[in-house]
Each structure stands twice: as C-alpha cells, then as structure tokens.
N, C-alpha and C positions, 0 to 999 in steps of 0.2 A: 524443497520444503523450509517454511520458516517459522518461528514462533511469533514473530513483531517485538520481541525486547530488542531494542536496539543497543550495540555495542559500544558504537562510541559514533561520533562525529568524525568524516573524513574530510578532505581539503582535495577540490577538483584541480589537479596539476595541469592539465593539458586536456583538448578535445580538438581534433584534427578529421578532415576527410579520412574514409576508409572504406572496406569494400562493400559498396552497396549500402553508405550511411557513413558514420563515425566512429573513430577507435578513442574512448576517453581513458585519460591514465587518473589515476586519484592517488591519495596519499593517507596512508592511516598508520595505526600501531599495533594495537592488539590484534586486528584484523587480519593483521599477515600471519601471524602465530599458526603454525601448522596448517598453511592453506598452501596448495599446490595447482598446478595448470591443471585445467577444467572442472576447478571446482566452480562451484556456486556462490556469489555473493549480493544480497541485496542492496541495492544503493537507492536510497529514496523509494523505497520499498518495490523496487526493479528488479528481477532476478538477472546477474548477467552474470557472465562465464568467464572465468580470469584465464586469459590468453598470454599472459607474460606477467612475470614479478621481478622486480629489480630495487633491490634494498628496504625500504618501506614503502613502495609502490607497486601498485599492480594496473593492467590495461584490461579493456574487455571491448568486445565490437556492440555498436547498437546500431539496429537495424532500423530501416527505414519506418516499418510499424513502428518501433517502440519510442523513436522520433516523434512519431506524429499522436499519438496515443499517451505520451507521459511528460512530464516537467522537464526530463532530462533534456531536452531539446533549447530551453530556454535559461541554461544554466551556463556559465561561465568559469574560466581557471580563477580559482578563489574563493568560489559558493563551496558553503559547508552543505555536507549529506547525511544522511543519515545510513552506517553502515551495519550489517548483520551477517555472521557466517551461518551456514544452512544446518539445520536440527539436525544431531546427532540421536539417536534411537535412546541413547541411554542417558540422555539429559532430561532433567525437569523441562515440562511444558508450561513457562510462567504465562504464555499471554492465550494466541489460538492458534490453529493452522493457517499459514498464509502461503499462499504458493508463489508469489511475486509477481503474478501476471495481472498484472493491474485491469481495472475497469475500464478506467478513463480519469479524466481531472475533475475536481471542486477548487471552489472557490470560497474563500473566506468571506466572510458576511457581515459576520460580527466576533468582536473579541472583547473579552471583558479580563481585565489580570487584578486578582486580590489576596493580600496576603500571600504572595509567590505563587500560588495557583493561578489557573486560567478555566474560564468554560470560552470555547470556540463553535462557533457557528457556521458550518459550510454549505451553500447552495452547489446542488450535482442535477445531472438531468436526469430526467423520469426513468430513463430504462436502468439507471442504478440506482435510485431512489427505491423502487419496488422491491429489491433485496434489503433495505435498512428496518430495523425492528427496534423499538425501543426495548434497551437493556440487552440487545445482541451487541456481538463484537464487528469490528469494522479497525481496518488497516488504513492508519492516513498517513503518509510519505514514509509506510512500512511500520509505525508506530502501532500497535497491538491496541484498542481502547474500546469504553463501554459506549455506546449509545446512551444518551443520558434521555433525551426526548425528540422527537421528531416530528416533521409535518408534510405536506405533499413535495415539497422541494427542497426540504433541508434538513438537516440534523445538526445537533447540538452535542458536545463532546466536553467531558471536564479533563484539566490536566493537572495532575499533582505537580509540587515544585519538582521533585528529582526528574519528571518527564521533561519538563522546561529545562532543567540544568543540561543533560546531555543528550536534548536530540535538538534539531533546528525549528520546532514548533515555536519555542518561545523568540524567534526572531521575525515569525512569520507575521504580516501586518495584513490589513481589510485590502481586499482585490489580491492578493496573491492565490496561486492557486496551487493545489497540493494534490498529490496521485492518491488514488481511492482504488481498496480492494476492499467488495463485499465479503462477507461468508461464504465459502464454497459451498456448504452442507446446504446452503438453501437453494443454490443453482442447481445441485443434483436434484433434489426432491422435486423442483419444478420440472426438471426432465424427464424423471419417471413418472409425474403424472400427467406430463404431456403423451407419455408413451401409453398410458392406460386409457387415454381417453381417445385417442387415435389421432391424435394430432402432436407431430414430436416438439414443434417450436414454441406452442400455444402462443400464436400471432394473434388472435382476437378475445383471448381470456386471460384475466390478469389471478396471478394465486395470492388467493386472500382468504379468510375464515369461512365465508359463503362456501366457496368452492370446497375447501376441508371438508365441511359439514356434508357436502351435497355427494361427497364420494366416501364417506365413513371416518376420515382422518381426525374429524374434532367433538 
C-alpha cells in the first residue's frame, strides 16, 4: 500500500529478459534507505517486489501482465521513473490509499503550463473513466492527484510546481502514456452493490447517481 506521495525520481539502469517476463534494475538514493529484499516499491505507480539490492540499485521482476498493462514495457535504460516506498502505518497519509495495481494506461491529450504549474488532460478507456469523479483522487504514474474536471473519456488534473519538480510528469508530452490507478474505494462500492443486486460483476449496469438513489444510498 502506498500514498501517492513520490519520494524521488530514479533512473532505469537496465531491463533484461527474466523468468516469464523481464528483470528491471533501477538506481535510487533515498528509496534504498531501510529497504530490504521482499519489500514493495512503487515504480511509476506499479507495485514491484525488491529481489536484489546492490549499493544504490535494486532489481525487481516484471510479469507479462505488468508489461502488458503498464508503461514499464515502453521504458529504456536512462528513463526517469517515480519511486515511493510502501506506507508505514505510523506515517502521515499525505495523499490517498494507492495499491500499486494499475488499472490501465492513459494518454496525455492536453498540457498547459503557466507560472511553473500545469494542467494536464488525460484520455482513458471507458472502463477506467467510470471510476473517475470530479474532486476525487486518482493516481497518475503513482502520483496522488485530485480530479479538477472530467467528461466521458478524459479527466483533467492540476499539477503544482513541487510535483512538476520532483516527479516525471513535468517532462511528459502530449501523446505520452501514463499509468492510471483509480480510487479503490469506488471499486469496493461497485462490488458490494453488485452483490446486493444479484449481479456480481454489474455487467449490464453502470454505477451512477440514479442507481444509488434506487437502492437507498443517495
């Protein structure tokens, strides 16, 4: 479990074939402190398990599913990635609960920079967009952000100068893909309502305000 508060950017040292996927090695500084074999680190929002540590570098395996679902398959040695160690329960929760289990990829459709801040609009598939709400939380490349506005197939987030400075969002361009994780709370609500409705997957019904009113939740 993570918070979406990126601790630093790291650099990919190498990516090579591994067991049923690839092995990635990354360079970091702060991220190595207190980290041991088997610990979890979010890399651009993707939860990876540390398998080896050597100096300022750590290695992890990338499964075929991770390569298919995330942007990690598109990165090369030298690429900068956002890094965050797993949450300790005695730490402050500065962002929101982020699992590191990516829902899919989004594409940057618009980017406006003004006074060292930025607004970024990201296009996402419908199956992701259904969990995005105005003023709700969303993780983009592992960064906890607040949705400023949204429509049927995209959402917009405002990026403060500090976030642009310490993460890799500042270097992203229109057309670049980013990892998206929606707020897990909405998924649990949908699953719970699906059980009440006798339809576990809610395949033919979208979770919306009318549905909540029909079932006494709003």
